[in-house]
Each structure stands twice: as structure tokens, then as C-alpha cells.
C-alpha positions in Angstrom: 5.6 6.3 -24.9 9.0 7.8 -24.0 10.6 7.6 -20.6 10.2 11.3 -20.1 6.5 11.4 -20.8 6.0 8.3 -18.6 7.9 9.8 -15.7 6.1 13.0 -16.0 2.7 11.2 -16.0 3.6 9.1 -13.0 4.8 12.2 -11.1 1.5 14.0 -11.9 -0.6 11.0 -10.8 1.5 10.6 -7.6 1.0 14.3 -6.8 -2.8 14.1 -7.3 -3.0 11.0 -5.2 -0.9 12.6 -2.4 -3.2 15.7 -2.4 -6.3 13.6 -2.3 -5.0 11.5 0.5 -4.2 14.6 2.6 -7.6 16.1 2.0 -9.3 12.7 2.7 -7.2 12.2 5.9 -8.2 15.7 7.2 -11.9 14.9 6.5 -11.8 11.5 8.2 -9.8 12.8 11.2 -12.4 15.6 11.6 -15.1 12.9 11.8 -13.5 10.9 14.5 -11.0 8.5 12.8 -7.7 8.5 14.6 -4.4 9.0 12.8 -3.2 5.5 13.8 -6.3 3.8 12.3 -6.0 5.9 9.2 -2.3 5.0 8.8 -3.0 1.3 9.3 -5.8 1.3 6.7 -3.6 3.1 4.2 -0.8 0.6 4.7 -3.1 -2.4 4.4 -4.7 -1.0 1.2 -1.2 -0.3 -0.3 0.0 -3.8 0.7 -3.1 -5.4 -0.9 -2.6 -3.3 -4.0 1.0 -4.4 -4.3 0.0 -8.1 -3.8 -2.6 -7.7 -6.5 0.0 -6.1 -8.8 2.5 -8.9 -8.1 -0.2 -11.5 -8.8 -1.1 -9.7 -12.1 2.4 -9.4 -13.3 4.4 -12.3 -11.9 2.4 -15.0 -10.2 5.4 -17.3 -10.0 7.3 -14.9 -7.7 4.3 -14.5 -5.5 3.8 -18.2 -5.2 7.6 -18.7 -4.5 7.3 -16.1 -1.7 4.2 -17.9 -0.2 6.0 -21.2 -0.3 9.1 -20.0 1.4 9.0 -20.6 5.2 11.5 -17.9 6.0 9.5 -15.3 4.1 6.2 -16.4 5.7 7.9 -16.1 9.1 9.0 -12.5 8.4 5.4 -11.7 7.3 3.9 -13.3 10.4 6.3 -11.2 12.6 5.0 -8.0 10.9 1.2 -8.7 11.2 1.0 -8.4 15.1 2.4 -4.9 14.8 -0.9 -3.7 13.3 -3.0 -2.0 15.9 -6.5 -0.8 15.3 -7.3 0.4 18.8 
């Protein structure tokens, strides 16, 4: 597959995903989900997807990150910022 076709395909998929997320967000907010909770859930799902992708493509880099104390400290500083209230 050429780079142009691949780039076009990725752009179309990203546009569809963006449109679906906007419509889904409006629906959920109309049914009582706050924007803060929705944003936190989207970030968590995206983060888990990236971790899974990293695990699937380069396990050694993921394991190196998890073994590095400095990286784990940075991650632990981020986690308390999540607020589901």
C-alpha cells in the first residue's frame, strides 16, 4: 500500500472516529454524564489502547519503561490528577 493511500485511509478513519466521539459525547452528556468524567474516560481508554499497541508491537520497550524508576515516578505523579467526581 502506498504512503498516499495509507495516509488518506488514516485521515478518513480519524474523521469518522472524531464524528462518532462528538455524537456519542452529546448523547452521554444529555443523559447525565459530565464533561469531566467523559474526558477522563476517553483519556483512560486512549492510554490503555496505546499500552496495548506498545505491548503488541514492542514488548521490550514497554518492559524497559516499567522497570525504569524515573518513568514510574512520572506515571505515578500523573495518576492522582484523574478526577471522577
